[in-house]
C-alpha positions as a Python dict, from the first residue, in 0.01 Angstrom:
ca = {
    (1, 'M'): (0, 0, 0),
    (2, 'V'): (-230, 263, 121),
    (3, 'A'): (-124, 499, 416),
    (4, 'M'): (-339, 554, 715),
    (5, 'S'): (-427, 890, 840),
    (6, 'T'): (-324, 1031, 1153),
    (7, 'E'): (-669, 1078, 1241),
    (8, 'T'): (-731, 718, 1241),
    (9, 'Q'): (-396, 624, 1395),
    (10, 'D'): (-409, 834, 1701),
    (11, 'I'): (-77, 831, 1888),
    (12, 'T'): (191, 568, 1817),
    (13, 'L'): (393, 443, 2128),
    (14, 'V'): (715, 357, 2060),
    (15, 'T'): (904, 147, 2318),
    (16, 'G'): (1270, 140, 2339),
    (17, 'A'): (1274, 498, 2163),
    (18, 'A'): (1646, 554, 2256),
    (19, 'G'): (1753, 220, 2101),
    (20, 'K'): (1869, 144, 1758),
    (21, 'T'): (1555, 91, 1593),
    (22, 'G'): (1329, 255, 1816),
    (23, 'R'): (1480, 595, 1769),
    (24, 'R'): (1475, 566, 1385),
    (25, 'V'): (1109, 446, 1404),
    (26, 'A'): (1010, 741, 1614),
    (27, 'E'): (1206, 984, 1390),
    (28, 'Q'): (1043, 855, 1060),
    (29, 'L'): (696, 876, 1211),
    (30, 'E'): (746, 1254, 1347),
    (31, 'R'): (890, 1356, 1013),
    (32, 'R'): (560, 1215, 846),
    (33, 'G'): (350, 1433, 1089),
    (34, 'I'): (228, 1139, 1298),
    (35, 'A'): (179, 1192, 1657),
    (36, 'V'): (460, 974, 1858),
    (37, 'R'): (491, 921, 2212),
    (38, 'R'): (838, 779, 2340),
    (39, 'A'): (899, 547, 2590),
    (40, 'G'): (1207, 457, 2774),
    (41, 'R'): (1389, 488, 3087),
    (42, 'S'): (1461, 830, 3046),
    (43, 'T'): (1142, 954, 2913),
    (44, 'S'): (882, 1127, 3128),
    (45, 'P'): (689, 955, 3251),
    (46, 'A'): (937, 677, 3261),
    (47, 'F'): (869, 326, 3096),
    (48, 'E'): (1025, 17, 3262),
    (49, 'W'): (975, -335, 3118),
    (50, 'E'): (1007, -473, 3475),
    (51, 'R'): (777, -231, 3634),
    (52, 'P'): (430, -308, 3481),
    (53, 'E'): (289, 6, 3677),
    (54, 'T'): (460, 241, 3454),
    (55, 'W'): (301, 92, 3124),
    (56, 'A'): (-68, 242, 3153),
    (57, 'P'): (51, 616, 3146),
    (58, 'L'): (215, 581, 2818),
    (59, 'L'): (-35, 351, 2665),
    (60, 'E'): (-358, 607, 2725),
    (61, 'G'): (-452, 722, 2380),
    (62, 'A'): (-200, 494, 2173),
    (63, 'G'): (-358, 343, 1872),
    (64, 'S'): (-43, 187, 1744),
    (65, 'V'): (249, 55, 1941),
    (66, 'Y'): (595, -50, 1840),
    (67, 'I'): (731, -318, 2073),
    (68, 'A'): (1102, -322, 2105),
    (69, 'Y'): (1185, -531, 2424),
    (70, 'A'): (1526, -489, 2617),
    (71, 'P'): (1739, -628, 2662),
    (72, 'D'): (1657, -915, 2455),
    (73, 'L'): (1357, -1146, 2381),
    (74, 'A'): (1595, -1443, 2430),
    (75, 'L'): (1605, -1398, 2798),
    (76, 'P'): (1376, -1622, 3028),
    (77, 'G'): (1037, -1434, 3116),
    (78, 'A'): (1062, -1205, 2816),
    (79, 'A'): (743, -1376, 2649),
    (80, 'E'): (537, -1345, 2967),
    (81, 'T'): (620, -971, 3008),
    (82, 'V'): (566, -898, 2617),
    (83, 'G'): (242, -1090, 2633),
    (84, 'A'): (125, -901, 2923),
    (85, 'F'): (222, -555, 2778),
    (86, 'A'): (39, -648, 2436),
    (87, 'R'): (-278, -735, 2631),
    (88, 'Q'): (-255, -432, 2831),
    (89, 'A'): (-198, -226, 2532),
    (90, 'V'): (-501, -376, 2345),
    (91, 'A'): (-722, -316, 2661),
    (92, 'A'): (-615, 47, 2660),
    (93, 'G'): (-723, 82, 2278),
    (94, 'A'): (-436, -3, 2089),
    (95, 'R'): (-548, -162, 1729),
    (96, 'R'): (-204, -233, 1579),
    (97, 'L'): (96, -394, 1721),
    (98, 'V'): (439, -438, 1554),
    (99, 'V'): (704, -626, 1735),
    (100, 'L'): (1072, -637, 1684),
    (101, 'S'): (1191, -996, 1713),
    (102, 'G'): (1488, -1225, 1694),
    (103, 'R'): (1579, -1460, 1430),
    (104, 'G'): (1651, -1803, 1533),
    (105, 'E'): (1533, -1750, 1878),
    (106, 'P'): (1277, -1976, 2010),
    (107, 'Q'): (1213, -1748, 2305),
    (108, 'A'): (1150, -1476, 2073),
    (109, 'E'): (909, -1674, 1882),
    (110, 'A'): (729, -1731, 2199),
    (111, 'A'): (692, -1370, 2238),
    (112, 'E'): (566, -1314, 1869),
    (113, 'R'): (276, -1564, 1956),
    (114, 'A'): (194, -1367, 2273),
    (115, 'V'): (165, -1059, 2082),
    (116, 'A'): (-58, -1217, 1821),
    (117, 'A'): (-292, -1359, 2060),
    (118, 'A'): (-330, -1025, 2214),
    (119, 'G'): (-643, -930, 2000),
    (120, 'A'): (-516, -653, 1791),
    (121, 'D'): (-366, -640, 1435),
    (122, 'W'): (-1, -746, 1473),
    (123, 'T'): (303, -753, 1252),
    (124, 'V'): (639, -930, 1343),
    (125, 'V'): (959, -757, 1223),
    (126, 'R'): (1218, -1059, 1284),
    (127, 'C'): (1587, -1004, 1220),
    (128, 'S'): (1908, -1115, 1344),
    (129, 'W'): (2255, -910, 1402),
    (130, 'F'): (2226, -527, 1304),
    (131, 'M'): (2519, -374, 1099),
    (132, 'Q'): (2502, -99, 1338),
    (133, 'N'): (2614, -292, 1625),
    (134, 'F'): (2965, -224, 1469),
    (135, 'S'): (2909, 151, 1507),
    (136, 'E'): (2662, 231, 1755),
    (137, 'S'): (2720, -41, 1991),
    (138, 'F'): (2959, -254, 2174),
    (139, 'F'): (3180, -349, 1881),
    (140, 'A'): (3265, 25, 1802),
    (141, 'E'): (3527, 97, 2058),
    (142, 'P'): (3715, -221, 1993),
    (143, 'L'): (3728, -147, 1625),
    (144, 'Q'): (3852, 220, 1707),
    (145, 'E'): (4123, 54, 1890),
    (146, 'G'): (4209, -165, 1602),
    (147, 'T'): (4109, -515, 1705),
    (148, 'L'): (3756, -703, 1724),
    (149, 'A'): (3784, -1001, 1938),
    (150, 'L'): (3470, -1213, 1953),
    (151, 'P'): (3380, -1599, 2018),
    (152, 'V'): (3276, -1661, 1668),
    (153, 'D'): (3462, -1841, 1416),
    (154, 'G'): (3366, -1875, 1055),
    (155, 'V'): (2991, -1828, 1125),
    (156, 'R'): (2832, -1622, 849),
    (157, 'E'): (2544, -1374, 941),
    (158, 'P'): (2298, -1202, 725),
    (159, 'F'): (2375, -862, 890),
    (160, 'V'): (2076, -624, 837),
    (161, 'D'): (2055, -227, 860),
    (162, 'C'): (1859, -64, 1115),
    (163, 'D'): (1740, 168, 878),
    (164, 'D'): (1580, -114, 684),
    (165, 'V'): (1449, -258, 986),
    (166, 'A'): (1285, 79, 1091),
    (167, 'D'): (1130, 126, 742),
    (168, 'V'): (971, -218, 767),
    (169, 'A'): (842, -128, 1122),
    (170, 'V'): (700, 226, 1001),
    (171, 'A'): (529, 62, 708),
    (172, 'A'): (362, -182, 936),
    (173, 'L'): (247, 85, 1177),
    (174, 'T'): (123, 324, 918),
    (175, 'E'): (15, 132, 598),
    (176, 'S'): (-218, -155, 532),
    (177, 'G'): (-110, -508, 415),
    (178, 'H'): (104, -609, 691),
    (179, 'A'): (-113, -715, 950),
    (180, 'G'): (-81, -1103, 1040),
    (181, 'R'): (244, -1109, 863),
    (182, 'V'): (611, -1198, 972),
    (183, 'H'): (850, -981, 803),
    (184, 'E'): (1182, -1199, 840),
    (185, 'L'): (1464, -941, 728),
    (186, 'T'): (1828, -999, 623),
    (187, 'G'): (2096, -799, 440),
    (188, 'T'): (2185, -875, 83),
    (189, 'R'): (2461, -1138, 160),
    (190, 'L'): (2627, -1357, 431),
    (191, 'L'): (2929, -1236, 588),
    (192, 'S'): (3160, -1392, 869),
    (193, 'F'): (3241, -1144, 1128),
    (194, 'D'): (3597, -1148, 963),
    (195, 'D'): (3455, -1035, 615),
    (196, 'A'): (3265, -746, 812),
    (197, 'V'): (3575, -630, 971),
    (198, 'A'): (3759, -617, 634),
    (199, 'A'): (3493, -421, 485),
    (200, 'I'): (3488, -185, 772),
    (201, 'A'): (3875, -177, 701),
    (202, 'A'): (3858, -88, 353),
    (203, 'A'): (3576, 175, 418),
    (204, 'S'): (3757, 354, 686),
    (205, 'G'): (4131, 320, 529),
    (206, 'R'): (4258, 163, 865),
    (207, 'R'): (4417, -175, 947),
    (208, 'L'): (4138, -365, 1143),
    (209, 'D'): (4187, -711, 1272),
    (210, 'Y'): (3932, -969, 1375),
    (211, 'V'): (4043, -1227, 1622),
    (212, 'P'): (3823, -1547, 1725),
    (213, 'V'): (3839, -1608, 2105),
    (214, 'T'): (3698, -1841, 2338),
    (215, 'A'): (3397, -1782, 2531),
    (216, 'E'): (3572, -1781, 2849),
    (217, 'Q'): (3835, -1550, 2708),
    (218, 'Y'): (3576, -1309, 2611),
    (219, 'A'): (3398, -1305, 2926),
    (220, 'D'): (3720, -1244, 3108),
    (221, 'G'): (3775, -930, 2887),
    (222, 'M'): (3429, -804, 2932),
    (223, 'R'): (3488, -832, 3333),
    (224, 'G'): (3824, -656, 3279),
    (225, 'A'): (3646, -374, 3108),
    (226, 'G'): (3403, -334, 3398),
    (227, 'V'): (3091, -486, 3219),
    (228, 'P'): (2825, -601, 3459),
    (229, 'E'): (2759, -987, 3497),
    (230, 'E'): (2421, -968, 3391),
    (231, 'A'): (2541, -803, 3042),
    (232, 'I'): (2812, -1064, 3018),
    (233, 'A'): (2575, -1355, 3063),
    (234, 'L'): (2328, -1225, 2818),
    (235, 'T'): (2618, -1172, 2550),
    (236, 'A'): (2742, -1503, 2614),
    (237, 'H'): (2405, -1658, 2568),
    (238, 'L'): (2333, -1484, 2239),
    (239, 'F'): (2685, -1590, 2105),
    (240, 'A'): (2658, -1945, 2225),
    (241, 'E'): (2283, -1991, 2134),
    (242, 'V'): (2234, -1804, 1816),
    (243, 'L'): (2587, -1744, 1645),
    (244, 'D'): (2598, -2120, 1564),
    (245, 'G'): (2524, -2105, 1192),
    (246, 'R'): (2129, -2126, 1212),
    (247, 'N'): (2079, -1791, 1070),
    (248, 'E'): (2310, -1863, 754),
    (249, 'S'): (2033, -1802, 513),
    (250, 'L'): (1903, -1487, 332),
    (251, 'T'): (1552, -1390, 286),
    (252, 'D'): (1352, -1145, 60),
    (253, 'G'): (1191, -1005, 357),
    (254, 'V'): (1282, -621, 292),
    (255, 'R'): (1169, -647, -79),
    (256, 'Q'): (835, -817, 14),
    (257, 'A'): (772, -548, 260),
    (258, 'L'): (890, -232, 89),
    (259, 'G'): (939, -325, -267),
    (260, 'R'): (1318, -263, -277),
    (261, 'P'): (1620, -442, -204),
    (262, 'P'): (1783, -414, 131),
    (263, 'R'): (2116, -228, 206),
    (264, 'D'): (2439, -372, 142),
    (265, 'F'): (2705, -400, 404),
    (266, 'A'): (2955, -214, 179),
    (267, 'D'): (2715, 78, 172),
    (268, 'Y'): (2670, 93, 524),
    (269, 'A'): (3024, 68, 624),
    (270, 'A'): (3100, 376, 379),
    (271, 'A'): (2837, 588, 518),
    (272, 'A'): (2950, 501, 897),
    (273, 'A'): (3323, 553, 829),
    (274, 'A'): (3220, 898, 674),
    (275, 'T'): (3127, 1008, 1038),
    (276, 'G'): (3450, 914, 1170),
    (277, 'V'): (3305, 642, 1421),
    (278, 'W'): (3603, 421, 1337),
    (279, 'S'): (3890, 661, 1363),
    (280, 'A'): (4148, 564, 1607),
    (281, 'A'): (4099, 584, 1978),
    (282, 'R'): (4286, 880, 2119),
}
């Protein structure tokens, strides 16, 4: 693979730049000396998916765009929004689009097709649950308290590391050989949530428990914690629609894209534990 020069790449726009993958993508590009424009609700100017009038100022001069739609491509209307954004990006001069997509999600695949039809070189980075959901997202606090309870029992997931996702996205944004490809990424092995929590317990030296609960019990718990109904509905949809065993298979996507194996969950857990993220809540 041959890296592109910054002269031919212009600015790279990174949407979701405060998110788990967007932040890593932006940081990697900046370390390479590539001009990056971060886009999100807190950037100036602000970027909001539901407000198309905020898109143009950030797309101006962007030759490449990393598309990380929030809250999730599985939501109704996401494909239409992402397609409109991709077309506007191309009209503004973007020549390369890389979209983060969800594995096993038909709505996400509709968004992939919309990006592919926009008229630029495109790459799909498709994956399922991130390892970092346990340390940088809504699983972290329950683990600090000692028990993770979710409406999933026995289903195994090919958890993928966000650093691997970002590495593939950066390669697609800066190197040749990725246009028109779908990189479907997984970790090295299939783990149940019980297995994942056990690995985190071993790495952190704490007793941690995983407890399967019903969808109703989980929703009630989120309400009790003050989680907005919209977020509860999204989470319930993802657990019900995606965590049903459809992703119980591994791919060689990381190796095909980068020429190296993906990171193993045990290595992720050891590194995260060393930061103290799962120390007992005080």
